[in-house]
C-alpha positions in Angstrom: -46.3 -76.3 -47.1 -46.5 -78.4 -44.0 -44.9 -81.8 -44.0 -42.4 -81.3 -46.8 -39.5 -83.7 -46.7 -36.6 -84.9 -48.8 -34.9 -88.2 -48.7 -31.2 -87.9 -48.1 -28.3 -90.0 -46.9 -25.8 -89.1 -44.3 -22.8 -90.9 -43.0 -23.1 -90.5 -39.2 -20.1 -90.1 -37.0 -19.4 -93.2 -35.0 -18.9 -92.1 -31.5 -17.1 -94.4 -29.0 -17.6 -94.6 -25.3 -14.5 -93.3 -23.6 -15.0 -95.7 -20.7 -14.6 -98.7 -23.0 -11.3 -97.4 -24.3 -10.1 -96.6 -20.8 -10.8 -100.1 -19.6 -8.9 -101.6 -22.6 -5.9 -99.3 -21.8 -5.9 -100.4 -18.2 -5.6 -104.0 -19.4 -2.7 -102.9 -21.6 -1.0 -101.1 -18.6 -1.2 -104.1 -16.3 -0.2 -106.5 -19.1 2.8 -104.4 -20.1 3.9 -104.0 -16.5 3.7 -107.8 -15.9 5.6 -108.5 -19.1 8.4 -106.1 -18.2 8.7 -107.5 -14.6 8.8 -111.1 -15.9 11.4 -110.2 -18.5 13.5 -108.3 -16.0 13.5 -111.3 -13.7 14.4 -113.7 -16.5 17.0 -111.7 -18.5 17.6 -108.5 -16.5 16.4 -105.9 -18.9 18.9 -103.0 -18.9 16.2 -100.4 -19.6 13.9 -101.6 -16.9 13.3 -98.3 -15.2 12.9 -96.5 -18.5 10.2 -99.1 -19.4 8.5 -98.6 -16.0 8.6 -94.8 -16.6 6.9 -95.1 -20.0 4.2 -97.4 -18.6 3.7 -94.9 -15.7 3.2 -92.0 -18.1 0.7 -94.1 -20.0 -1.2 -95.0 -16.8 -1.2 -91.3 -15.7 -2.8 -90.4 -19.0 -5.4 -93.0 -18.4 -6.1 -91.6 -14.9 -6.4 -88.1 -16.3 -8.9 -89.3 -18.9 -11.0 -91.0 -16.2 -11.0 -87.9 -14.0 -11.5 -85.3 -16.7 -14.4 -87.0 -18.6 -17.5 -88.7 -17.2 -17.8 -92.4 -17.5 -20.5 -92.3 -20.2 -18.7 -89.6 -22.2 -18.7 -90.4 -26.0 -15.9 -88.8 -28.0 -15.9 -87.9 -31.6 -13.7 -89.9 -34.0 -10.8 -87.5 -34.1 -10.1 -87.6 -30.3 -10.4 -91.4 -30.3 -8.0 -91.6 -33.2 -5.5 -89.4 -31.3 -5.7 -91.7 -28.3 -5.2 -94.8 -30.4 -2.2 -93.0 -32.0 -0.8 -92.5 -28.5 -1.2 -96.2 -27.9 0.8 -97.0 -31.0 3.6 -94.6 -30.0 3.7 -95.9 -26.4 4.0 -99.5 -27.7 6.7 -98.5 -30.1 8.6 -96.8 -27.3 8.5 -100.0 -25.2 9.6 -102.1 -28.1 12.4 -99.6 -28.8 13.7 -100.2 -25.3 13.3 -104.0 -25.4 14.6 -105.3 -28.7 12.5 -103.8 -31.4 10.9 -106.3 -33.7 12.9 -109.1 -32.0 10.4 -108.7 -29.2 7.5 -111.1 -29.8 5.0 -108.5 -28.5 5.6 -106.5 -31.7 2.4 -108.0 -33.1 0.4 -105.8 -30.6 0.7 -103.0 -33.2 -2.4 -104.6 -34.7 -4.6 -103.8 -31.7 -5.2 -100.0 -32.0 -5.6 -100.3 -35.8 -8.1 -103.1 -35.4 -10.1 -101.0 -32.9 -10.1 -98.1 -35.4 -11.3 -100.3 -38.2 -14.3 -101.4 -36.2 -15.2 -98.1 -34.7 -13.9 -95.1 -36.7 -14.2 -93.9 -40.3 -11.8 -95.3 -42.9 -9.6 -92.2 -43.2 -8.6 -92.4 -39.5 -7.9 -96.1 -39.8 -5.6 -95.5 -42.8 -3.7 -92.9 -40.9 -3.3 -95.2 -37.8 -2.3 -98.1 -40.0 0.4 -95.9 -41.7 1.7 -94.8 -38.3 1.9 -98.4 -37.1 3.8 -99.5 -40.2 6.1 -96.5 -39.9 6.9 -97.4 -36.3 7.5 -101.0 -37.1 9.8 -100.0 -40.0 11.9 -97.7 -37.7 12.2 -100.6 -35.1 13.8 -102.9 -37.6 17.0 -100.8 -37.5 16.8 -98.7 -34.4 16.3 -100.3 -30.9 18.1 -101.4 -27.8 19.2 -105.0 -27.8 17.6 -107.7 -25.7 20.1 -109.0 -23.0 20.0 -112.7 -24.0 21.1 -115.0 -21.1 23.8 -116.7 -23.2 27.3 -115.5 -22.5 28.3 -115.4 -26.2 25.2 -113.5 -27.1 22.5 -114.3 -29.6 22.0 -112.6 -32.9 18.7 -113.0 -34.6 19.1 -113.3 -38.4 18.0 -110.2 -40.3 15.7 -112.2 -42.5 13.7 -113.1 -39.4 13.3 -109.5 -38.5 12.2 -108.6 -42.0 9.7 -111.5 -41.8 8.3 -110.1 -38.6 8.0 -106.7 -40.2 6.3 -108.2 -43.2 3.9 -110.2 -40.9 2.9 -107.0 -39.1 2.3 -105.2 -42.4 0.2 -108.1 -43.8 -1.7 -108.5 -40.5 -2.5 -104.8 -40.4 -3.7 -104.7 -44.0 -5.6 -108.1 -44.1 -7.1 -108.3 -40.6 -8.0 -104.6 -40.6 -9.7 -104.8 -43.9 -11.5 -108.0 -42.9 -12.7 -106.4 -39.6 -13.8 -103.2 -41.3 -15.8 -105.2 -43.9 -17.6 -107.3 -41.4 -18.4 -104.3 -39.2 -19.6 -102.3 -42.2 -22.0 -105.2 -43.1 -23.2 -105.2 -39.6 -23.8 -101.5 -39.7 -25.9 -101.9 -42.9 -28.0 -104.6 -41.3 -28.5 -102.3 -38.2 -29.5 -99.4 -40.4 -32.0 -101.6 -42.4 -33.5 -102.8 -39.1 -33.8 -99.2 -37.9 -35.5 -98.2 -41.1 -38.0 -101.1 -40.8 -38.6 -100.1 -37.2 -39.3 -96.5 -38.3 -41.9 -97.7 -40.9 -43.6 -99.9 -38.3 -43.7 -96.9 -35.9 -45.3 -94.8 -38.6 -47.9 -97.5 -39.2 -48.6 -97.7 -35.5 -49.0 -93.9 -35.3 -51.5 -94.1 -38.1 -53.5 -97.0 -36.5 -53.7 -95.0 -33.3 -55.0 -92.0 -35.2 -57.6 -94.2 -36.9 -58.9 -95.4 -33.5 -58.9 -91.8 -32.1 -60.8 -90.5 -35.1 -63.4 -93.3 -34.9 -64.0 -92.4 -31.2 -64.1 -88.7 -32.0 -66.7 -89.3 -34.7 -68.9 -91.2 -32.2 -68.5 -88.7 -29.4 -68.8 -85.5 -31.5 -71.8 -86.5 -33.6 -74.5 -85.3 -31.2 -73.0 -82.0 -29.9 -72.1 -81.1 -33.5 -75.6 -81.6 -34.6 -76.8 -79.4 -31.8 -74.3 -76.6 -32.7 -75.5 -76.8 -36.3 -79.1 -76.6 -35.3 -78.6 -73.6 -33.0 -76.5 -71.9 -35.7 -79.3 -72.2 -38.2 -81.9 -70.9 -35.8 -79.6 -67.9 -35.0 -79.2 -67.3 -38.7 -82.9 -67.2 -39.3 -83.6 -64.9 -36.3 -80.8 -62.3 -37.0 -81.4 -59.6 -39.6 -79.2 -59.8 -42.7 -77.9 -56.3 -42.0 -76.7 -57.2 -38.5 -72.9 -57.1 -37.9 -73.3 -60.7 -36.5 -74.9 -62.2 -39.5 -71.7 -63.0 -41.3 -70.1 -64.6 -38.2 -73.2 -66.7 -37.7 -73.2 -67.8 -41.3 -69.5 -68.7 -41.0 -70.2 -70.7 -37.9 -72.9 -72.7 -39.6 -70.8 -73.4 -42.7 -67.9 -74.6 -40.6 -70.1 -76.8 -38.5 -71.6 -78.3 -41.7 -68.0 -79.0 -42.9 -67.2 -80.8 -39.7 -70.3 -82.8 -40.1 -69.3 -83.8 -43.6 -65.8 -84.8 -42.3 -67.3 -87.0 -39.7 -69.6 -88.5 -42.3 -66.6 -89.6 -44.3 -65.5 -91.9 -41.4 -68.0 -94.4 -42.5 -67.3 -94.0 -46.2 -66.0 -97.2 -47.8 -65.8 -98.0 -51.5 -68.7 -100.1 -52.7 -67.4 -103.2 -54.5 -68.7 -103.3 -58.0 -70.2 -99.8 -57.8 -70.5 -97.7 -60.9 -67.9 -95.1 -59.6 -65.5 -97.6 -58.1 -63.0 -97.0 -61.0 -62.5 -93.7 -62.8 -60.1 -92.2 -65.4 -57.3 -90.2 -63.8 -58.7 -87.0 -65.1 -62.0 -87.7 -63.4 -60.3 -88.7 -60.2 -58.3 -85.4 -60.1 -61.4 -83.4 -60.8 -63.1 -85.1 -57.9 -60.1 -84.1 -55.7 -59.9 -80.5 -57.0 -63.6 -79.5 -56.9 -63.8 -78.7 -53.1 -60.8 -76.4 -53.4 -61.8 -74.3 -56.4 -62.4 -70.6 -55.5 -62.2 -67.1 -57.0 -59.0 -66.4 -55.0 -56.7 -69.2 -56.4 -56.8 -70.6 -60.0 -56.4 -74.4 -60.1 -55.3 -75.8 -63.5 -55.3 -79.5 -64.3 -53.0 -80.0 -67.3 -53.5 -83.3 -69.2 -51.2 -84.5 -72.0 -52.4 -84.0 -75.5 -51.3 -87.4 -76.6 -50.2 -90.0 -74.1 -52.1 -93.1 -75.2 -55.0 -94.6 -73.3 -55.8 -92.8 -70.0 -55.0 -94.7 -66.8 -58.0 -95.8 -64.9 -57.6 -96.1 -61.1 -59.7 -97.1 -58.1 -61.7 -94.4 -56.5 -60.2 -95.1 -53.1 -60.9 -92.8 -50.2 -57.3 -93.2 -48.9 -55.8 -92.1 -52.2 -58.3 -89.3 -52.7 -57.6 -88.0 -49.2 -53.8 -88.1 -49.8 -54.1 -86.2 -53.1 -56.7 -83.8 -51.6 -54.3 -82.9 -48.7 -51.5 -82.0 -51.1 -53.9 -79.9 -53.3 -55.3 -78.2 -50.2 -51.9 -77.2 -48.9 -50.9 -76.0 -52.4 -54.0 -73.8 -52.5 -53.3 -72.6 -49.0 -49.8 -71.4 -49.8 -50.2 -70.3 -53.4 -50.4 -66.6 -54.2 -52.5 -66.8 -57.4 -52.2 -70.2 -59.1 -51.9 -74.0 -58.5 -51.0 -76.3 -61.4 -51.6 -80.1 -61.4 -49.8 -81.6 -64.4 -50.5 -85.2 -65.3 -48.6 -87.5 -67.6 -48.5 -91.2 -68.2 -46.9 -93.9 -70.4 -47.3 -97.6 -70.9 -45.7 -98.4 -67.5 -45.8 -95.2 -65.4 -48.1 -92.4 -64.1 -46.9 -89.0 -62.9 -48.8 -86.2 -61.1 -46.9 -83.0 -60.4 -48.6 -80.4 -58.1 -46.9 -77.0 -58.1 -47.8 -73.6 -56.6 -46.4 -70.1 -56.7 -46.1 -69.6 -52.9 -43.1 -69.2 -50.7 -41.9 -72.8 -51.1 -40.3 -75.2 -48.6 -38.9 -73.7 -45.3 -35.2 -74.6 -45.7 -34.4 -74.7 -42.0 -36.7 -77.6 -41.3 -37.0 -79.2 -44.8 -35.2 -82.4 -43.9 -37.4 -83.2 -40.9 -40.8 -82.2 -42.4 -43.0 -85.2 -43.1 -42.4 -86.7 -39.7 -45.4 -86.4 -37.4 -45.4 -83.5 -35.0 -42.6 -81.6 -36.8 -43.7 -78.7 -39.0 -44.0 -75.0 -39.4 -46.8 -73.1 -41.1 -46.2 -70.1 -43.3 -49.6 -70.1 -44.8 -51.2 -67.4 -47.0 -54.5 -67.6 -45.1 -53.0 -68.1 -41.6 -50.4 -65.3 -42.0 -47.3 -65.6 -39.8 -45.6 -68.8 -38.6 -47.9 -71.0 -36.7 -46.6 -74.3 -35.2 -48.5 -77.4 -36.2 -48.6 -81.1 -35.7 -47.4 -82.2 -39.1 -50.1 -84.9 -39.2 -51.8 -83.8 -42.4 -48.9 -84.5 -44.7 -47.7 -87.5 -42.6 -51.0 -89.2 -43.1 -51.4 -88.2 -46.8 -47.9 -89.5 -47.5 -48.5 -92.8 -45.8 -51.8 -93.3 -47.7 -50.2 -92.5 -51.0 -47.2 -94.8 -50.3 -49.6 -97.6 -49.5 -51.1 -97.2 -52.9 -47.7 -97.7 -54.5 -46.7 -94.0 -55.0 -43.3 -92.5 -54.7 -43.3 -88.9 -53.5 -40.5 -86.3 -54.1 -40.4 -82.6 -53.2 -38.4 -79.6 -54.2 -38.5 -75.8 -54.5 -38.7 -73.9 -57.8 -35.4 -72.7 -59.2 -34.6 -69.0 -58.5 -35.9 -66.4 -59.5 -39.2 -68.4 -59.6 -40.9 -69.1 -56.3 -43.0 -72.0 -55.2 -43.1 -75.7 -54.3 -43.3 -78.7 -56.4 -44.6 -82.1 -55.3 -44.1 -85.1 -57.7 -46.0 -88.3 -57.4 -45.0 -91.4 -59.4 -46.8 -94.8 -59.7 -46.0 -97.8 -61.7 -49.0 -97.9 -64.0 -49.8 -101.5 -62.8 -50.0 -100.2 -59.2 -52.2 -97.2 -60.2 -54.6 -99.3 -62.1 -54.9 -102.3 -59.8 -58.5 -102.9 -58.7 -58.0 -102.9 -55.0 -55.8 -100.4 -53.3 -55.0 -101.2 -49.6 -57.3 -99.0 -47.5 -56.6 -98.5 -43.8 -59.5 -98.4 -41.4 -61.3 -95.0 -41.5 -58.7 -93.4 -43.7 -59.9 -89.7 -43.6 -60.5 -89.8 -39.9 -57.8 -87.3 -39.0 -58.8 -84.5 -41.3 -59.8 -82.3 -38.4 -56.2 -82.5 -37.1 -54.7 -81.9 -40.6 -56.1 -78.3 -40.5 -53.4 -77.3 -38.0 -50.7 -79.5 -39.4 
């Protein structure tokens, strides 16, 4: 069936622009070089050239990244995590050469882990945090001493070093968790706004289609009447045994069907009319009648005992949505379509199933969006690309009436598709269902969707 879709949730990979990371690393390069130069001038660092060499290798790696990748390159989480791990190791090497945790710059271990918490999945952040804590732990006991300016030397108490190590550990855990939580909340808000924007875009598509349909009804009325008139005259003038008689008859019936579709554009429910509200069995019979034929059996199955039957508004939008689902089920069924209805005191269910090929698995997740579909129809034969508008419009109309729609294939070895519709009974039975302007206007497009 066209327009089949499933709701699903994915956790997208959070790609990071390499240019952003490279710029941050250049800040680190110049900051480290400045700190080493100042320290060497003040206390004559014995490992000065070793520190410059480490910073030079770090800068060379940055130059390589800038030349190898384009400025707008976005890397996957794993390469970014590897680069952040290099940052931690490079900082640990510098601290090893300049006093270990006695060096006040030891708190910079927090930087790469904080970046990971705001940009990468949790598992990478945990690995980087463990690496930073491991490096800090090693530096508590293994490092070159700082050349303090006092002649008798200066020994920092071990409890202070342990305190620095504990401060780094707590900072990594607390600040990283805090940053991750705030960033995750921001991502959720962004996702919610994106979902709202998608809904508004769908509504805009539908409004545009409504206007297009109204214009089409106005423009096509006269030429369609002319085609129908000529087809009738040809049918009268051609002998019934002529090989063209069947084609002319088909031309007339299809032109008549187009005329009926255009006539629906001006169809609105009459407030207070005798057929404004109908039991659900009558509503479904109204939907099914146009699609009954000798080729496909359509069964409407009602519960034997479900309490009082729900009574709903005979709304063109809802009828169009149900009709589109039934039409597609008939189109793809081999021999039979079943429409099972059930209800309770607070819910209404309609299940439309067929014995056709079912949902195409390769495009199942995207179907239901406008302009994305693939036909494998019984009547149309092989795959025919379509617009996907029929199901898109039907789904939108039904959701406006309060329905929730879910789709699936039958379990092997059975074949076929199942469409489930659920309403809260209060939504189904409310007197006025929201009706967009000219709801069935796009039925002519739905034929190829």
